[in-house]
N, C-alpha and C positions, 0 to 999 in steps of 0.2 A: 587497738583490734581489724581484725579483717575480715572479713566473707571467708567462711570455716566450711562449707560445703556446695555441692554445684545443685544448680537446679531446675538443669535442663535434662534432657531423656536419659542418658546417662544414671542419675540418680536413682538409684535403688529403691524404689518405696513400696513396703510394707505392712503390717497393721501399724504400727508403730508411728505410721504418717497419717493416719487416717482422721479426718476433724472430729469423728467422736473418740478418738483414742487419746486427745488432750480437753477435751470437754466441751464439745461443741455443741450445741444444744438446739433445739427447736425454736426456741426464742431466740437466741443470734439469725437463725434465717430471716425470724419478724424483724430483729432490728435493720439485719442487711438489707434486704427489703424495702423497708419506712426510707432508707439514705437513699439508695435508686433511686426511690422517687422525687425527692427531695432535691437530690442532687447528683444526676444521672453523670457526671463525669466523674463520679468515685468508682462506677463500671470498669474502668481501669486498674482497679488495683485489688488486692487481694489480704485478705486477714491471716492475721498472724497473732502468736501469743507470745507476751513477754513473760520470760522464765528468771532473769533475772538484770536490777537497775543497779547500775553503777554509776553515781550521779548523771552526767549526759548520755552515758553508753547506755543502751540497751543489748540484753540479747534473746534472741527471738527463736520463736519456729512456728516456720510455715507448711501447715499440714497438706496431703493432696486433693487440692479441689477438683483438679481436671474430671470434668463429664459431669461434675454438679450442676445442676438447674440453677438460673442467674451470675453461673460463672462464666461461662460460652467465650466473654470477650475476655476476660478479666490472664493476667500475661503464667505462666508455668514456672512457677515460685514455689519449692520444693528442698526442703532441708531447715538445716541448723544456722544462722548468721549471728557473729558479735560483731559490736561494732558496731551497732545502726544508732542513730540518733532522728529528732525530732525533724520535718521539715522550717525552714523557718518563717511560712505562712502558720504551719501548727503553732511554734513559742509565738509568734506575734499576738494570736489570737487569744490564747491562754491567758485567764483571768488572775491564776493564781497555780499554787504548787500541786492543789489538787486537780488539775486538770492534764496534769504530765501522766504520760501514762505510769503503773506500778505493776509488778508482778502479778500476774496473773489476766491481766487487762487483754482483751482482744482488739488490737487496734488494724487500720488497713493502711496497707502499705505498698510501694511501687519499688520495680527493683533494673530500672531503667539505666544507676547510676551504680550498676553493680551493687553496694550492700543496700539493699534497701532503708527506704526512707518513710520514715511513720508519720502518715498525714491525716490520721484521725483515731480518734477511738472510738469502737461501739460503746452505745449504755451502758452499762456497769449492772447487773443483777443484783450484786452485793457488792458491798464493800467496807471494811475493814478500818476505821478510820480512826485517829485519836487527834486533840490539839497538841499541835507542834510548841515541845517545849519552849521556854519563856517568856517573853513577855506580847509578843506579837501571838494573835489568835487567827493562827491560819490552818488547815484541816492539811494532818498530813495521813493520806491515804496507804498503811500498810499492807495490804492485800486486796484484790477483786475477786469477783462471781467466784467467790468462794461458796462451797455448801454447806461444809461442816467449820466449827473454829473448835480446834481444843484447846483448850484453859491445863493448860500443863503447867503441874504442882510438886514438888518433892517431898518425902515421908522420910527425909533423915535428919530434923530437926532442923538448928538454924533461921532463917528466913525462908524457907521457900516452903511454908505454906501459912500465909497469910490468911487468916478470915476476910478481914475488911478490905483485902487487896483483891480478893476473888470477887468478893462480891461489884468493888471499881471495874473489875473484867465484864462480868454477865450483864452490867450497862452500856458497857462499848461492843459487846457482843451482841446485846438485844438491837442495839441502832444500827447494826451492819447490812442487818437483811437473811444474816443466815444461820442457821440450825447449832447449836449449840454442845457440845463434851466434855464435862470437865472429866479432866484425868488426873489423879494422884499418884507417881512416880513413885519409885526405889521403893517400895511395901516392903522390899526382899530386907530391908534397913531400919524397917519401925517395928513394934510390936505389934503383937494383938490387939491387944489395949489401944496403941497409940493411932492404929489404920479403924479401929474400930471410932473412935472417937472423930477424927476426921473425917471419915465416911456421914455419920451423922452430922455434921457440919454444914458441910459441903451439899449435903441432899436436903437441908432444912433454910439453906443459901437459895438455892436452886433447883424449886422441886418441881420443874419443868424439864429439865436437861438428863443426860447421863449423866450418870456420876460412877464413875471406876477406879478402883486400887489396881494398879499392876507396877511389872516390873522390868524394863529394858532387857538389864542382863541377864535374868533368871528366865524371862519368858512368861512369865506366870501373870494369867490374866488377859493376853491380847486380844484372844480371840474379843475380846471386851469392845477393845479400840477398834480392831477392822469389824466388827459388825457393826459399825457407825457411820459407816461409808462404804460406798461401794464403785466397782470400776468404770470408770468416767468422771468420776465424781471431785471435786477436789477438795482438799482439806489444808487448815492453816496451822500451825501452829503457835501457839503465846504465852509466852509466860515469863519469867525472869532467868538471867545465866545461870546453870547450873543444874538446874531440875529436870534434864534430860532429854530437850528437844530434840535435838540432832541423833544422842540415843536410839530415842523412839521412829526415827524413818528410818535408821539402817533396822532396827529390832522387825519393820514391819517388810524388810527389801532385804535379800543377801547380797542381791545386784542393783542396779540403776538398767532403765532400757538402754542398752547401746547407741541407741539414735539418741538419746542425751547427750550424751560424750561427757557427765561429770560422774566423777568418783563418790562414792558416798560420802554423808555429811562428815563434816570434821568434826569429834565429839570433845569436848575441854573437860580437865577435871574440877574440881572442889575445895576451896583452900580450907589447909583442917584449922585452922587458926577459929572460923567464926563458919564455916561451911559455905561461904557466898560462891557463887559461881564464877570465872572468868569469861570474857567476849571469845570466843571460836568461831560464830557467826558472825560475819561485818555487813553480808548483804540478807535479804529473801532471797529466795531460791525457789525456784519450781521445779520437781522433779517429777518424775510417770515413773512408777514402778513396776517390776513384772506382773505384778494381778491386776494390771491397768489403772490404779487409782493414782490421784494427786495431789502430790504434798508441797506444802511450800513452809519450808525452813526456815524460820525469824530471828533474826538476831534479839538476846535477851533485852527484856525491857530494863529499863531503871525509871523510866517516870510515864506513868498513864494517866493523860486528861482528856479527863471526856469529848465526845462529840456526837453531835446528835439531839435527838429532842425526847422532849417531857415520857412519850411512849418505852424508850425504853429504860428511863430512869423506873416507869410505872411496874415494867416487866419482870424486874431483877429486884425488884419487893411487892409480890401481886399479895402478901397478906395485906400493905398496908395501901396498896392502890383500891383493893376492897372495901377497906373499910373506908376512905376518901367519897369512897364514892355517895355512901350515908354521912357524912359531913351536910351541917344543913345551908351551909355557904359551896359555892361551886368554886370559886376563887380559896377555897380555904387551903392556907398556910402551915396547919397543924401544929400553933406553936404557941398556943391559948385564945383561939377565936370562940366565942359560944357554939356552943353544937358543933364540937368536933367528935367525931367519931375515932376519930383514931386516938387525940388525947384521953379519950373517954378510956381508948382500950387498957390506955399506957398506964393509965391509973388503976383499971382492976386487976391486972398482970397478966392480961392476955393479950399483949406486944410486948416485945423482949425490949428493953432499954438500951440495948446497945444496937440492937437492927433498926428504934427509930433515930438515935443520934448520926448513923452510919446513913440512915437516908435524908433526914436535913442536910449533913455536912456537904454532900453528893448532888443532893437539889438546889442548895445554893451556889454549888459552882459550878453548876450548870446554866443557872441562868446568868452570872455572872459572863459565861463563854457564850450566851446568845449575846448579850448584850454589846460584848466588846463583836463579836462578828456584825453585828446589823452595823454597830459605828463604821466596821471596814469596807461591810461592801459599799455603804453609799458616798466612803470618799470612794472609791475605787472607781464609783457608776459618775460619779463628779469628774472624776479627771480623766475616766474615759471620752465623755461626752466633750470635755475640753480641747484635749485630742481632735478630735472629729471637727469641733467647730475650727479649733487652730488651723488642720489642713484644708479646709474648705475654704477657707480664706487666703491661703497660698494657690489655693488652684484659682480659683477669681482673679488674682493678681495675675497667676502665670496668662489666662486668657485674654487678659489688654492690652 
């Protein structure tokens, strides 16, 4: 891929290229200012937002920062760019996959080589992460700097609304640092009884989150979705294949702002035999809608491993967290210890058995991920210092 738009004076800059229109907020200025104090050499770079990541290639949008405070020395880079890559220095210093840019990231780029080269990432306000599939316990950042996560399910039967998956997704969403909204799509394909039952289950599982039933096809209930996010804010669609994430993006916008340069999200069909969806979105993509809303449409999730700390788990099971505060022991595992308020509530019927079992399963998975992550971090740190020691010895030999 190559540079896709001129960046000099002939570029026509309109409202679609202001920093605020791409989600630049006051705390971004604070992060940029702090970085300038720490590393003055970054003054020659300019922020850009990652819209797509395809393996090692990135698509970027560089808003117009000309004339803004702190950007007097920044190059005049404005427009859309494809084929951007991280610099060699960036790649060398990255400790793991999570240190590389993800859709939604604000990155610092230079424009000396034609296509901007990514030199650094500004601190993330939020990060939607999961543990990578397989046996390696690495963090995979699906999207960053997200204000609202839309957990999308479908009410067309099949495997498109699973309560246990919702509970797992809520833990991941809580750990991201973003707000959460549960979306029950395809309400037009459900009976009134099915719809009310799903709404009731979702509200009990997520008492702190907005829960909306709607239909991207008919437009019913879309006002509840649009009310959850404002112009200049970034939302992210998360869910399994076939639940209608791309259809929701399209329903919220008849067209994408021309400055984005992408067509609407491609929608896929659902298999008739088991009502499971096909993958039509192959990589996460950030869209800017005519309304000014920014939406990240992500591929369908096959496996959603937990990533984060106990706070996210407690936030997804608030009734258990509240009971746990009354346990006799602060480190109570709620599996038979004396004075356990959670077990008492379970035996009295005040706590649902299925919620309790789901909580224990997720708590054990999270503890396992944390142990694996700590072991990996120690190994990486040891390897890093071995490399530094080796380099120091080579330098000493050369000086002799």
